[in-house]
PDB file with SEQRES, HELIX, SHEET and CRYST1 records, atoms N, CA, C and O in Angstrom:
SEQRES   1 A   77  MET ASP TYR LYS ALA PHE PHE ALA ASP VAL GLU LEU TRP          
SEQRES   2 A   77  ILE GLY GLN ALA ASN GLN ALA ALA ILE ARG HIS GLY MET          
SEQRES   3 A   77  GLU ASN PRO ASP PHE TRP ARG TRP VAL ALA ASP SER SER          
SEQRES   4 A   77  GLY GLU LEU CYS ARG LYS TYR GLN GLU HIS ARG LEU ALA          
SEQRES   5 A   77  ILE LYS GLN MET MET MET LEU VAL GLU TRP LEU GLU GLU          
SEQRES   6 A   77  VAL TYR GLU LYS ASN SER GLY ARG ARG GLU ALA THR              
HELIX    1 AA1 TYR A    3  HIS A   24  1                                  22    
HELIX    2 AA2 PRO A   29  LYS A   45  1                                  17    
HELIX    3 AA3 ARG A   50  ALA A   76  1                                  27    
CRYST1    1.000    1.000    1.000  90.00  90.00  90.00 P 1           1          
ATOM      1  N   MET A   1     -17.408 117.001-230.269  1.00  0.00           N  
ATOM      2  CA  MET A   1     -16.185 116.930-231.128  1.00  0.00           C  
ATOM      3  C   MET A   1     -15.093 116.194-230.342  1.00  0.00           C  
ATOM      4  O   MET A   1     -14.941 116.284-229.124  1.00  0.00           O  
ATOM      5  N   ASP A   2     -14.348 115.451-231.181  1.00  0.00           N  
ATOM      6  CA  ASP A   2     -13.246 114.676-230.573  1.00  0.00           C  
ATOM      7  C   ASP A   2     -12.055 115.627-230.582  1.00  0.00           C  
ATOM      8  O   ASP A   2     -11.438 115.873-231.619  1.00  0.00           O  
ATOM      9  N   TYR A   3     -11.760 116.136-229.437  1.00  0.00           N  
ATOM     10  CA  TYR A   3     -10.713 117.214-229.246  1.00  0.00           C  
ATOM     11  C   TYR A   3      -9.335 116.598-229.541  1.00  0.00           C  
ATOM     12  O   TYR A   3      -8.520 117.216-230.225  1.00  0.00           O  
ATOM     13  N   LYS A   4      -9.081 115.433-229.051  1.00  0.00           N  
ATOM     14  CA  LYS A   4      -7.799 114.801-229.250  1.00  0.00           C  
ATOM     15  C   LYS A   4      -7.530 114.602-230.747  1.00  0.00           C  
ATOM     16  O   LYS A   4      -6.413 114.845-231.203  1.00  0.00           O  
ATOM     17  N   ALA A   5      -8.494 114.182-231.489  1.00  0.00           N  
ATOM     18  CA  ALA A   5      -8.401 114.052-232.932  1.00  0.00           C  
ATOM     19  C   ALA A   5      -8.157 115.430-233.578  1.00  0.00           C  
ATOM     20  O   ALA A   5      -7.244 115.593-234.389  1.00  0.00           O  
ATOM     21  N   PHE A   6      -8.967 116.389-233.213  1.00  0.00           N  
ATOM     22  CA  PHE A   6      -8.806 117.667-233.735  1.00  0.00           C  
ATOM     23  C   PHE A   6      -7.463 118.284-233.667  1.00  0.00           C  
ATOM     24  O   PHE A   6      -6.880 118.752-234.644  1.00  0.00           O  
ATOM     25  N   PHE A   7      -6.960 118.255-232.338  1.00  0.00           N  
ATOM     26  CA  PHE A   7      -5.633 118.811-232.094  1.00  0.00           C  
ATOM     27  C   PHE A   7      -4.496 117.983-232.742  1.00  0.00           C  
ATOM     28  O   PHE A   7      -3.417 118.511-233.010  1.00  0.00           O  
ATOM     29  N   ALA A   8      -4.733 116.790-232.967  1.00  0.00           N  
ATOM     30  CA  ALA A   8      -3.763 115.934-233.721  1.00  0.00           C  
ATOM     31  C   ALA A   8      -3.804 116.387-235.155  1.00  0.00           C  
ATOM     32  O   ALA A   8      -2.768 116.458-235.817  1.00  0.00           O  
ATOM     33  N   ASP A   9      -4.979 116.694-235.643  1.00  0.00           N  
ATOM     34  CA  ASP A   9      -5.032 117.266-237.057  1.00  0.00           C  
ATOM     35  C   ASP A   9      -4.435 118.652-237.094  1.00  0.00           C  
ATOM     36  O   ASP A   9      -3.807 119.007-238.092  1.00  0.00           O  
ATOM     37  N   VAL A  10      -4.592 119.426-236.097  1.00  0.00           N  
ATOM     38  CA  VAL A  10      -3.995 120.734-236.099  1.00  0.00           C  
ATOM     39  C   VAL A  10      -2.437 120.609-236.092  1.00  0.00           C  
ATOM     40  O   VAL A  10      -1.737 121.370-236.760  1.00  0.00           O  
ATOM     41  N   GLU A  11      -1.940 119.641-235.328  1.00  0.00           N  
ATOM     42  CA  GLU A  11      -0.501 119.425-235.306  1.00  0.00           C  
ATOM     43  C   GLU A  11       0.003 119.053-236.688  1.00  0.00           C  
ATOM     44  O   GLU A  11       1.007 119.591-237.156  1.00  0.00           O  
ATOM     45  N   LEU A  12      -0.689 118.139-237.336  1.00  0.00           N  
ATOM     46  CA  LEU A  12      -0.361 117.665-238.757  1.00  0.00           C  
ATOM     47  C   LEU A  12      -0.467 118.880-239.711  1.00  0.00           C  
ATOM     48  O   LEU A  12       0.378 119.023-240.595  1.00  0.00           O  
ATOM     49  N   TRP A  13      -1.508 119.779-239.550  1.00  0.00           N  
ATOM     50  CA  TRP A  13      -1.582 120.923-240.426  1.00  0.00           C  
ATOM     51  C   TRP A  13      -0.423 121.862-240.302  1.00  0.00           C  
ATOM     52  O   TRP A  13       0.062 122.434-241.278  1.00  0.00           O  
ATOM     53  N   ILE A  14       0.035 122.015-238.997  1.00  0.00           N  
ATOM     54  CA  ILE A  14       1.187 122.950-238.813  1.00  0.00           C  
ATOM     55  C   ILE A  14       2.437 122.469-239.588  1.00  0.00           C  
ATOM     56  O   ILE A  14       3.148 123.255-240.213  1.00  0.00           O  
ATOM     57  N   GLY A  15       2.672 121.137-239.516  1.00  0.00           N  
ATOM     58  CA  GLY A  15       3.705 120.545-240.267  1.00  0.00           C  
ATOM     59  C   GLY A  15       3.615 120.598-241.700  1.00  0.00           C  
ATOM     60  O   GLY A  15       4.605 120.726-242.420  1.00  0.00           O  
ATOM     61  N   GLN A  16       2.349 120.495-242.149  1.00  0.00           N  
ATOM     62  CA  GLN A  16       2.081 120.591-243.620  1.00  0.00           C  
ATOM     63  C   GLN A  16       2.256 122.060-244.103  1.00  0.00           C  
ATOM     64  O   GLN A  16       2.715 122.329-245.212  1.00  0.00           O  
ATOM     65  N   ALA A  17       1.870 122.968-243.218  1.00  0.00           N  
ATOM     66  CA  ALA A  17       2.057 124.431-243.482  1.00  0.00           C  
ATOM     67  C   ALA A  17       3.569 124.723-243.635  1.00  0.00           C  
ATOM     68  O   ALA A  17       3.992 125.385-244.582  1.00  0.00           O  
ATOM     69  N   ASN A  18       4.342 124.228-242.708  1.00  0.00           N  
ATOM     70  CA  ASN A  18       5.799 124.393-242.846  1.00  0.00           C  
ATOM     71  C   ASN A  18       6.374 123.854-244.087  1.00  0.00           C  
ATOM     72  O   ASN A  18       7.264 124.487-244.653  1.00  0.00           O  
ATOM     73  N   GLN A  19       5.922 122.689-244.579  1.00  0.00           N  
ATOM     74  CA  GLN A  19       6.315 122.117-245.823  1.00  0.00           C  
ATOM     75  C   GLN A  19       5.821 122.939-247.004  1.00  0.00           C  
ATOM     76  O   GLN A  19       6.568 123.096-247.970  1.00  0.00           O  
ATOM     77  N   ALA A  20       4.632 123.461-246.981  1.00  0.00           N  
ATOM     78  CA  ALA A  20       4.123 124.241-248.060  1.00  0.00           C  
ATOM     79  C   ALA A  20       4.896 125.559-248.096  1.00  0.00           C  
ATOM     80  O   ALA A  20       5.150 126.076-249.183  1.00  0.00           O  
ATOM     81  N   ALA A  21       5.268 126.104-246.979  1.00  0.00           N  
ATOM     82  CA  ALA A  21       6.082 127.423-246.949  1.00  0.00           C  
ATOM     83  C   ALA A  21       7.440 127.087-247.670  1.00  0.00           C  
ATOM     84  O   ALA A  21       7.893 127.848-248.525  1.00  0.00           O  
ATOM     85  N   ILE A  22       8.057 125.959-247.311  1.00  0.00           N  
ATOM     86  CA  ILE A  22       9.323 125.627-248.001  1.00  0.00           C  
ATOM     87  C   ILE A  22       9.166 125.362-249.421  1.00  0.00           C  
ATOM     88  O   ILE A  22      10.019 125.781-250.204  1.00  0.00           O  
ATOM     89  N   ARG A  23       8.138 124.694-249.835  1.00  0.00           N  
ATOM     90  CA  ARG A  23       7.865 124.303-251.257  1.00  0.00           C  
ATOM     91  C   ARG A  23       7.587 125.523-252.071  1.00  0.00           C  
ATOM     92  O   ARG A  23       8.175 125.714-253.135  1.00  0.00           O  
ATOM     93  N   HIS A  24       6.625 126.422-251.550  1.00  0.00           N  
ATOM     94  CA  HIS A  24       6.211 127.515-252.364  1.00  0.00           C  
ATOM     95  C   HIS A  24       6.875 128.839-252.026  1.00  0.00           C  
ATOM     96  O   HIS A  24       7.049 129.691-252.897  1.00  0.00           O  
ATOM     97  N   GLY A  25       7.258 129.020-250.724  1.00  0.00           N  
ATOM     98  CA  GLY A  25       7.714 130.305-250.229  1.00  0.00           C  
ATOM     99  C   GLY A  25       6.540 131.112-249.753  1.00  0.00           C  
ATOM    100  O   GLY A  25       5.504 131.099-250.418  1.00  0.00           O  
ATOM    101  N   MET A  26       6.630 131.821-248.634  1.00  0.00           N  
ATOM    102  CA  MET A  26       5.467 132.473-248.078  1.00  0.00           C  
ATOM    103  C   MET A  26       4.990 133.639-248.936  1.00  0.00           C  
ATOM    104  O   MET A  26       3.851 134.089-248.812  1.00  0.00           O  
ATOM    105  N   GLU A  27       5.906 134.142-249.841  1.00  0.00           N  
ATOM    106  CA  GLU A  27       5.464 135.246-250.623  1.00  0.00           C  
ATOM    107  C   GLU A  27       4.690 134.850-251.874  1.00  0.00           C  
ATOM    108  O   GLU A  27       4.226 135.684-252.651  1.00  0.00           O  
ATOM    109  N   ASN A  28       4.577 133.519-252.028  1.00  0.00           N  
ATOM    110  CA  ASN A  28       3.907 132.916-253.259  1.00  0.00           C  
ATOM    111  C   ASN A  28       2.487 132.834-252.956  1.00  0.00           C  
ATOM    112  O   ASN A  28       2.151 132.335-251.882  1.00  0.00           O  
ATOM    113  N   PRO A  29       1.492 133.324-253.890  1.00  0.00           N  
ATOM    114  CA  PRO A  29       0.092 133.183-253.768  1.00  0.00           C  
ATOM    115  C   PRO A  29      -0.375 131.735-253.521  1.00  0.00           C  
ATOM    116  O   PRO A  29      -1.353 131.479-252.818  1.00  0.00           O  
ATOM    117  N   ASP A  30       0.383 130.794-254.144  1.00  0.00           N  
ATOM    118  CA  ASP A  30       0.041 129.345-254.046  1.00  0.00           C  
ATOM    119  C   ASP A  30       0.125 128.966-252.568  1.00  0.00           C  
ATOM    120  O   ASP A  30      -0.706 128.175-252.120  1.00  0.00           O  
ATOM    121  N   PHE A  31       1.089 129.488-251.772  1.00  0.00           N  
ATOM    122  CA  PHE A  31       1.162 129.147-250.403  1.00  0.00           C  
ATOM    123  C   PHE A  31      -0.096 129.610-249.643  1.00  0.00           C  
ATOM    124  O   PHE A  31      -0.671 128.836-248.877  1.00  0.00           O  
ATOM    125  N   TRP A  32      -0.522 130.858-249.851  1.00  0.00           N  
ATOM    126  CA  TRP A  32      -1.701 131.339-249.219  1.00  0.00           C  
ATOM    127  C   TRP A  32      -3.029 130.696-249.699  1.00  0.00           C  
ATOM    128  O   TRP A  32      -3.979 130.552-248.929  1.00  0.00           O  
ATOM    129  N   ARG A  33      -3.057 130.338-250.918  1.00  0.00           N  
ATOM    130  CA  ARG A  33      -4.179 129.539-251.458  1.00  0.00           C  
ATOM    131  C   ARG A  33      -4.269 128.200-250.705  1.00  0.00           C  
ATOM    132  O   ARG A  33      -5.357 127.749-250.347  1.00  0.00           O  
ATOM    133  N   TRP A  34      -3.102 127.573-250.473  1.00  0.00           N  
ATOM    134  CA  TRP A  34      -3.054 126.272-249.780  1.00  0.00           C  
ATOM    135  C   TRP A  34      -3.529 126.524-248.415  1.00  0.00           C  
ATOM    136  O   TRP A  34      -4.358 125.756-247.925  1.00  0.00           O  
ATOM    137  N   VAL A  35      -3.025 127.656-247.671  1.00  0.00           N  
ATOM    138  CA  VAL A  35      -3.493 127.917-246.324  1.00  0.00           C  
ATOM    139  C   VAL A  35      -4.939 128.120-246.205  1.00  0.00           C  
ATOM    140  O   VAL A  35      -5.540 127.646-245.241  1.00  0.00           O  
ATOM    141  N   ALA A  36      -5.528 128.779-247.098  1.00  0.00           N  
ATOM    142  CA  ALA A  36      -6.949 129.083-247.083  1.00  0.00           C  
ATOM    143  C   ALA A  36      -7.794 127.761-247.361  1.00  0.00           C  
ATOM    144  O   ALA A  36      -8.727 127.426-246.631  1.00  0.00           O  
ATOM    145  N   ASP A  37      -7.403 127.070-248.433  1.00  0.00           N  
ATOM    146  CA  ASP A  37      -8.074 125.827-248.760  1.00  0.00           C  
ATOM    147  C   ASP A  37      -7.943 124.758-247.636  1.00  0.00           C  
ATOM    148  O   ASP A  37      -8.940 124.156-247.241  1.00  0.00           O  
ATOM    149  N   SER A  38      -6.826 124.552-247.177  1.00  0.00           N  
ATOM    150  CA  SER A  38      -6.609 123.482-246.153  1.00  0.00           C  
ATOM    151  C   SER A  38      -7.163 123.894-244.778  1.00  0.00           C  
ATOM    152  O   SER A  38      -7.623 123.017-244.047  1.00  0.00           O  
ATOM    153  N   SER A  39      -7.146 125.107-244.408  1.00  0.00           N  
ATOM    154  CA  SER A  39      -7.712 125.557-243.145  1.00  0.00           C  
ATOM    155  C   SER A  39      -9.241 125.363-243.204  1.00  0.00           C  
ATOM    156  O   SER A  39      -9.863 124.899-242.248  1.00  0.00           O  
ATOM    157  N   GLY A  40      -9.841 125.747-244.400  1.00  0.00           N  
ATOM    158  CA  GLY A  40     -11.298 125.612-244.539  1.00  0.00           C  
ATOM    159  C   GLY A  40     -11.721 124.101-244.599  1.00  0.00           C  
ATOM    160  O   GLY A  40     -12.808 123.731-244.155  1.00  0.00           O  
ATOM    161  N   GLU A  41     -10.839 123.271-245.152  1.00  0.00           N  
ATOM    162  CA  GLU A  41     -11.172 121.816-245.192  1.00  0.00           C  
ATOM    163  C   GLU A  41     -11.207 121.268-243.713  1.00  0.00           C  
ATOM    164  O   GLU A  41     -12.066 120.449-243.383  1.00  0.00           O  
ATOM    165  N   LEU A  42     -10.267 121.729-242.837  1.00  0.00           N  
ATOM    166  CA  LEU A  42     -10.121 121.171-241.559  1.00  0.00           C  
ATOM    167  C   LEU A  42     -11.398 121.697-240.780  1.00  0.00           C  
ATOM    168  O   LEU A  42     -12.027 120.937-240.044  1.00  0.00           O  
ATOM    169  N   CYS A  43     -11.747 122.968-240.956  1.00  0.00           N  
ATOM    170  CA  CYS A  43     -13.000 123.436-240.311  1.00  0.00           C  
ATOM    171  C   CYS A  43     -14.271 122.597-240.763  1.00  0.00           C  
ATOM    172  O   CYS A  43     -15.151 122.269-239.968  1.00  0.00           O  
ATOM    173  N   ARG A  44     -14.284 122.280-242.110  1.00  0.00           N  
ATOM    174  CA  ARG A  44     -15.456 121.494-242.548  1.00  0.00           C  
ATOM    175  C   ARG A  44     -15.394 120.082-241.961  1.00  0.00           C  
ATOM    176  O   ARG A  44     -16.440 119.508-241.660  1.00  0.00           O  
ATOM    177  N   LYS A  45     -14.285 119.547-241.802  1.00  0.00           N  
ATOM    178  CA  LYS A  45     -14.078 118.185-241.264  1.00  0.00           C  
ATOM    179  C   LYS A  45     -14.689 118.082-239.880  1.00  0.00           C  
ATOM    180  O   LYS A  45     -15.261 117.053-239.521  1.00  0.00           O  
ATOM    181  N   TYR A  46     -14.561 119.189-239.076  1.00  0.00           N  
ATOM    182  CA  TYR A  46     -15.109 119.236-237.784  1.00  0.00           C  
ATOM    183  C   TYR A  46     -16.400 120.009-237.738  1.00  0.00           C  
ATOM    184  O   TYR A  46     -16.689 120.670-236.740  1.00  0.00           O  
ATOM    185  N   GLN A  47     -17.199 119.942-238.815  1.00  0.00           N  
ATOM    186  CA  GLN A  47     -18.576 120.482-238.914  1.00  0.00           C  
ATOM    187  C   GLN A  47     -18.611 121.970-238.493  1.00  0.00           C  
ATOM    188  O   GLN A  47     -19.557 122.382-237.822  1.00  0.00           O  
ATOM    189  N   GLU A  48     -17.641 122.754-238.859  1.00  0.00           N  
ATOM    190  CA  GLU A  48     -17.627 124.249-238.565  1.00  0.00           C  
ATOM    191  C   GLU A  48     -17.757 124.481-237.091  1.00  0.00           C  
ATOM    192  O   GLU A  48     -18.347 125.473-236.662  1.00  0.00           O  
ATOM    193  N   HIS A  49     -17.204 123.564-236.296  1.00  0.00           N  
ATOM    194  CA  HIS A  49     -17.269 123.876-234.790  1.00  0.00           C  
ATOM    195  C   HIS A  49     -16.554 125.058-234.537  1.00  0.00           C  
ATOM    196  O   HIS A  49     -15.521 125.309-235.157  1.00  0.00           O  
ATOM    197  N   ARG A  50     -17.065 125.888-233.585  1.00  0.00           N  
ATOM    198  CA  ARG A  50     -16.528 127.268-233.309  1.00  0.00           C  
ATOM    199  C   ARG A  50     -15.080 127.102-232.922  1.00  0.00           C  
ATOM    200  O   ARG A  50     -14.260 127.913-233.355  1.00  0.00           O  
ATOM    201  N   LEU A  51     -14.695 126.078-232.114  1.00  0.00           N  
ATOM    202  CA  LEU A  51     -13.283 125.935-231.749  1.00  0.00           C  
ATOM    203  C   LEU A  51     -12.415 125.721-232.873  1.00  0.00           C  
ATOM    204  O   LEU A  51     -11.313 126.269-232.885  1.00  0.00           O  
ATOM    205  N   ALA A  52     -12.828 124.905-233.923  1.00  0.00           N  
ATOM    206  CA  ALA A  52     -12.094 124.686-235.111  1.00  0.00           C  
ATOM    207  C   ALA A  52     -11.824 125.946-235.915  1.00  0.00           C  
ATOM    208  O   ALA A  52     -10.742 126.229-236.429  1.00  0.00           O  
ATOM    209  N   ILE A  53     -12.989 126.702-235.965  1.00  0.00           N  
ATOM    210  CA  ILE A  53     -12.838 127.956-236.844  1.00  0.00           C  
ATOM    211  C   ILE A  53     -11.885 128.953-236.102  1.00  0.00           C  
ATOM    212  O   ILE A  53     -11.008 129.536-236.740  1.00  0.00           O  
ATOM    213  N   LYS A  54     -12.053 129.155-234.745  1.00  0.00           N  
ATOM    214  CA  LYS A  54     -11.189 130.013-234.035  1.00  0.00           C  
ATOM    215  C   LYS A  54      -9.725 129.605-234.079  1.00  0.00           C  
ATOM    216  O   LYS A  54      -8.848 130.456-234.223  1.00  0.00           O  
ATOM    217  N   GLN A  55      -9.450 128.287-233.953  1.00  0.00           N  
ATOM    218  CA  GLN A  55      -8.130 127.755-233.949  1.00  0.00           C  
ATOM    219  C   GLN A  55      -7.440 128.015-235.264  1.00  0.00           C  
ATOM    220  O   GLN A  55      -6.269 128.390-235.323  1.00  0.00           O  
ATOM    221  N   MET A  56      -8.230 127.795-236.356  1.00  0.00           N  
ATOM    222  CA  MET A  56      -7.628 127.997-237.730  1.00  0.00           C  
ATOM    223  C   MET A  56      -7.414 129.512-237.993  1.00  0.00           C  
ATOM    224  O   MET A  56      -6.430 129.927-238.604  1.00  0.00           O  
ATOM    225  N   MET A  57      -8.307 130.245-237.539  1.00  0.00           N  
ATOM    226  CA  MET A  57      -8.131 131.740-237.664  1.00  0.00           C  
ATOM    227  C   MET A  57      -6.868 132.161-236.993  1.00  0.00           C  
ATOM    228  O   MET A  57      -6.079 132.907-237.573  1.00  0.00           O  
ATOM    229  N   MET A  58      -6.655 131.720-235.819  1.00  0.00           N  
ATOM    230  CA  MET A  58      -5.459 132.087-235.057  1.00  0.00           C  
ATOM    231  C   MET A  58      -4.266 131.533-235.738  1.00  0.00           C  
ATOM    232  O   MET A  58      -3.246 132.220-235.672  1.00  0.00           O  
ATOM    233  N   LEU A  59      -4.218 130.444-236.361  1.00  0.00           N  
ATOM    234  CA  LEU A  59      -3.066 129.939-237.042  1.00  0.00           C  
ATOM    235  C   LEU A  59      -2.813 130.708-238.292  1.00  0.00           C  
ATOM    236  O   LEU A  59      -1.662 131.025-238.593  1.00  0.00           O  
ATOM    237  N   VAL A  60      -3.869 131.032-239.056  1.00  0.00           N  
ATOM    238  CA  VAL A  60      -3.645 131.875-240.214  1.00  0.00           C  
ATOM    239  C   VAL A  60      -3.074 133.229-239.891  1.00  0.00           C  
ATOM    240  O   VAL A  60      -2.203 133.741-240.595  1.00  0.00           O  
ATOM    241  N   GLU A  61      -3.596 133.829-238.772  1.00  0.00           N  
ATOM    242  CA  GLU A  61      -3.086 135.164-238.342  1.00  0.00           C  
ATOM    243  C   GLU A  61      -1.584 135.013-237.850  1.00  0.00           C  
ATOM    244  O   GLU A  61      -0.778 135.925-238.036  1.00  0.00           O  
ATOM    245  N   TRP A  62      -1.262 133.915-237.260  1.00  0.00           N  
ATOM    246  CA  TRP A  62       0.110 133.663-236.806  1.00  0.00           C  
ATOM    247  C   TRP A  62       1.037 133.596-238.100  1.00  0.00           C  
ATOM    248  O   TRP A  62       2.115 134.189-238.134  1.00  0.00           O  
ATOM    249  N   LEU A  63       0.561 132.854-239.143  1.00  0.00           N  
ATOM    250  CA  LEU A  63       1.347 132.793-240.382  1.00  0.00           C  
ATOM    251  C   LEU A  63       1.503 134.174-241.008  1.00  0.00           C  
ATOM    252  O   LEU A  63       2.575 134.505-241.514  1.00  0.00           O  
ATOM    253  N   GLU A  64       0.468 134.967-240.981  1.00  0.00           N  
ATOM    254  CA  GLU A  64       0.531 136.314-241.536  1.00  0.00           C  
ATOM    255  C   GLU A  64       1.624 137.159-240.722  1.00  0.00           C  
ATOM    256  O   GLU A  64       2.429 137.873-241.321  1.00  0.00           O  
ATOM    257  N   GLU A  65       1.610 137.047-239.387  1.00  0.00           N  
ATOM    258  CA  GLU A  65       2.568 137.650-238.675  1.00  0.00           C  
ATOM    259  C   GLU A  65       4.047 137.313-238.929  1.00  0.00           C  
ATOM    260  O   GLU A  65       4.928 138.173-238.955  1.00  0.00           O  
ATOM    261  N   VAL A  66       4.248 136.035-239.110  1.00  0.00           N  
ATOM    262  CA  VAL A  66       5.486 135.443-239.500  1.00  0.00           C  
ATOM    263  C   VAL A  66       5.895 136.017-240.856  1.00  0.00           C  
ATOM    264  O   VAL A  66       7.028 136.466-241.033  1.00  0.00           O  
ATOM    265  N   TYR A  67       4.990 136.001-241.782  1.00  0.00           N  
ATOM    266  CA  TYR A  67       5.336 136.608-243.064  1.00  0.00           C  
ATOM    267  C   TYR A  67       5.768 138.051-242.967  1.00  0.00           C  
ATOM    268  O   TYR A  67       6.796 138.481-243.489  1.00  0.00           O  
ATOM    269  N   GLU A  68       4.897 138.785-242.249  1.00  0.00           N  
ATOM    270  CA  GLU A  68       5.189 140.288-242.159  1.00  0.00           C  
ATOM    271  C   GLU A  68       6.456 140.551-241.459  1.00  0.00           C  
ATOM    272  O   GLU A  68       7.149 141.495-241.838  1.00  0.00           O  
ATOM    273  N   LYS A  69       6.842 139.784-240.439  1.00  0.00           N  
ATOM    274  CA  LYS A  69       8.078 139.951-239.747  1.00  0.00           C  
ATOM    275  C   LYS A  69       9.278 139.552-240.664  1.00  0.00           C  
ATOM    276  O   LYS A  69      10.309 140.224-240.680  1.00  0.00           O  
ATOM    277  N   ASN A  70       9.111 138.464-241.406  1.00  0.00           N  
ATOM    278  CA  ASN A  70      10.174 138.145-242.336  1.00  0.00           C  
ATOM    279  C   ASN A  70      10.291 139.059-243.489  1.00  0.00           C  
ATOM    280  O   ASN A  70      11.402 139.257-243.982  1.00  0.00           O  
ATOM    281  N   SER A  71       9.277 139.609-243.941  1.00  0.00           N  
ATOM    282  CA  SER A  71       9.254 140.521-245.093  1.00  0.00           C  
ATOM    283  C   SER A  71       9.917 141.913-244.579  1.00  0.00           C  
ATOM    284  O   SER A  71      10.616 142.567-245.351  1.00  0.00           O  
ATOM    285  N   GLY A  72       9.702 142.291-243.405  1.00  0.00           N  
ATOM    286  CA  GLY A  72      10.369 143.460-242.807  1.00  0.00           C  
ATOM    287  C   GLY A  72      11.817 143.278-242.662  1.00  0.00           C  
ATOM    288  O   GLY A  72      12.574 144.231-242.843  1.00  0.00           O  
ATOM    289  N   ARG A  73      12.241 142.134-242.353  1.00  0.00           N  
ATOM    290  CA  ARG A  73      13.674 141.838-242.252  1.00  0.00           C  
ATOM    291  C   ARG A  73      14.331 141.940-243.617  1.00  0.00           C  
ATOM    292  O   ARG A  73      15.433 142.480-243.716  1.00  0.00           O  
ATOM    293  N   ARG A  74      13.702 141.445-244.672  1.00  0.00           N  
ATOM    294  CA  ARG A  74      14.238 141.388-245.976  1.00  0.00           C  
ATOM    295  C   ARG A  74      14.410 142.842-246.451  1.00  0.00           C  
ATOM    296  O   ARG A  74      15.436 143.200-247.029  1.00  0.00           O  
ATOM    297  N   GLU A  75      13.437 143.628-246.209  1.00  0.00           N  
ATOM    298  CA  GLU A  75      13.417 145.044-246.707  1.00  0.00           C  
ATOM    299  C   GLU A  75      14.515 145.836-245.989  1.00  0.00           C  
ATOM    300  O   GLU A  75      15.106 146.739-246.581  1.00  0.00           O  
ATOM    301  N   ALA A  76      14.787 145.518-244.755  1.00  0.00           N  
ATOM    302  CA  ALA A  76      15.802 146.222-243.912  1.00  0.00           C  
ATOM    303  C   ALA A  76      17.148 145.939-244.394  1.00  0.00           C  
ATOM    304  O   ALA A  76      18.034 146.789-244.297  1.00  0.00           O  
ATOM    305  N   THR A  77      17.352 144.780-244.913  1.00  0.00           N  
ATOM    306  CA  THR A  77      18.762 144.360-245.329  1.00  0.00           C  
ATOM    307  C   THR A  77      19.172 144.893-246.660  1.00  0.00           C  
ATOM    308  O   THR A  77      20.285 144.630-247.115  1.00  0.00           O  
TER     309      THR A  77                                                      
END                                                                             
C-alpha cells in the first residue's frame, strides 16, 4: 500500500467531512450517509487494507464523539 497516498487521501477526506458537516449539519442523516459511503469508498480504493479500515473506523468514531459532545452542549443550554 502506498502509505503516503493513503494518508494524503485521509487528509482530504477530513476536509471533505468538515465541508459535509457545514453543508448538511451533523444531525442530518445525509451527513452520516455521506460519511458511511465515502469512508467505504476510501477503504475499497485501498483494497480493504486493514490499516485503511481501522483508520476510517477511528475517524467515524471520532465524528460520532464530536456529534455527541455537541449534542450534549445544545441540550444543556
